[in-house]
C-alpha positions as CSV (number, residue, x, y, z in Angstrom):
1,X,-20.9,5.6,3.7
2,X,-20.2,2.0,4.9
3,X,-22.4,0.4,7.5
4,X,-21.0,-2.4,9.6
5,X,-23.0,-4.7,11.9
6,X,-21.3,-7.3,14.2
7,X,-23.0,-10.4,15.6
8,X,-22.1,-13.7,17.3
9,X,-20.9,-12.5,20.7
10,X,-21.9,-13.9,24.0
11,X,-20.9,-15.7,27.2
12,X,-18.6,-18.8,26.8
13,X,-16.5,-20.8,29.2
14,X,-12.7,-21.0,29.0
15,X,-11.7,-23.3,26.2
16,X,-14.9,-22.7,24.3
17,X,-15.5,-21.3,20.8
18,X,-17.4,-18.5,19.2
19,X,-17.8,-17.2,15.6
20,X,-18.2,-13.5,15.1
21,X,-19.7,-12.1,11.9
22,X,-19.5,-8.6,10.4
23,X,-22.0,-7.7,7.7
24,X,-21.0,-4.7,5.5
25,X,-23.0,-2.5,3.2
26,X,-21.7,-1.3,-0.1
27,X,-20.9,-2.8,-3.5
28,X,-17.1,-2.7,-3.3
29,X,-16.6,-4.9,-0.2
30,X,-14.0,-7.0,-2.0
31,X,-11.8,-3.9,-2.2
32,X,-11.8,-3.1,1.6
33,X,-9.1,-4.0,4.0
34,X,-11.1,-5.6,6.9
35,X,-10.0,-6.1,10.5
36,X,-11.2,-7.1,14.0
37,X,-10.3,-5.0,17.0
38,X,-11.2,-5.5,20.6
39,X,-11.4,-3.2,23.7
40,X,-11.7,-4.2,27.3
41,X,-12.9,-1.7,30.0
42,X,-10.1,0.7,30.9
43,X,-7.8,-0.4,28.0
44,X,-7.1,0.9,24.5
45,X,-8.5,-0.7,21.5
46,X,-6.1,-3.3,19.9
47,X,-5.9,-5.0,16.6
48,X,-6.8,-8.7,16.8
49,X,-6.6,-9.8,13.1
50,X,-6.7,-8.2,9.6
51,X,-7.4,-9.5,6.1
52,X,-6.6,-7.8,2.8
53,X,-8.7,-7.8,-0.4
54,X,-6.4,-10.6,-1.7
55,X,-6.8,-12.8,1.4
56,X,-3.5,-12.0,3.2
57,X,-4.0,-12.2,6.9
58,X,-2.2,-11.1,10.1
59,X,-2.9,-11.8,13.7
60,X,-1.9,-10.4,17.1
61,X,0.6,-12.7,18.9
62,X,-1.9,-13.3,21.7
63,X,-4.5,-14.9,19.4
64,X,-2.2,-16.6,16.8
65,X,-3.1,-20.3,16.4
66,X,-6.4,-19.9,18.1
67,X,-8.3,-17.3,16.0
68,X,-9.0,-17.4,12.2
69,X,-10.1,-14.4,10.2
70,X,-11.9,-15.0,6.8
71,X,-14.2,-13.1,4.4
72,X,-16.9,-14.0,2.0
73,X,-17.0,-11.3,-0.6
74,X,-20.2,-12.7,-2.2
75,X,-22.0,-12.1,1.1
76,X,-20.2,-8.9,2.0
77,X,-19.3,-10.5,5.3
78,X,-16.2,-11.0,7.4
79,X,-15.8,-13.7,10.1
80,X,-13.7,-14.3,13.2
81,X,-13.6,-18.0,14.3
82,X,-12.4,-18.0,18.0
83,X,-11.3,-21.2,19.5
84,X,-9.6,-22.1,22.8
85,X,-11.0,-18.9,24.4
86,X,-9.3,-17.5,27.5
87,X,-10.6,-15.1,30.1
88,X,-8.2,-12.4,28.8
89,X,-10.1,-12.5,25.5
90,X,-13.0,-10.9,27.2
91,X,-13.7,-7.6,25.4
92,X,-16.0,-5.7,23.0
93,X,-15.1,-6.8,19.5
94,X,-15.3,-4.3,16.7
95,X,-15.4,-4.7,13.0
96,X,-13.3,-2.2,11.0
97,X,-13.3,-1.5,7.3
98,X,-10.7,0.7,5.4
99,X,-11.8,1.9,2.0
100,X,-9.4,2.9,-0.8
101,X,-11.4,5.5,-2.7
102,X,-11.5,7.7,-0.7
103,X,-9.3,6.4,2.1
104,X,-11.4,6.2,5.2
105,X,-11.9,4.0,8.3
106,X,-15.4,2.7,9.4
107,X,-16.4,1.0,12.6
108,X,-19.3,-1.1,13.8
109,X,-21.1,-0.8,17.1
110,X,-19.3,-3.8,18.6
111,X,-20.3,-7.1,20.1
112,X,-19.6,-8.3,23.6
113,X,-17.5,-11.4,24.2
114,X,-17.2,-12.7,27.8
115,X,-15.1,-15.7,28.7
116,X,-15.8,-16.9,32.2
117,X,-16.5,-20.1,34.2
């Protein structure tokens, strides 16, 4: 069982920045595929960014060049640095971990990000 806890959300004006953190339990964090998803009210959850155990990253087109995903395996923590925030970035952001043995997907409780003037 993997436990995920997000933090760092809040209210920010357009053009501002936030850094989200996801702390994970377990001793094999370095082997997980990690990702950030987001979900706005009335919309489906969508992939924002992902990072493999080897450090390869991918981003949704809507956040490319503005967001940076990273991980610190020594701290069992994943981060999402969000710059140049837009109102359309407003959503609940969720941490996701995919394990290899056995294959399974885990979710955190989410953290609210609101971009408004």
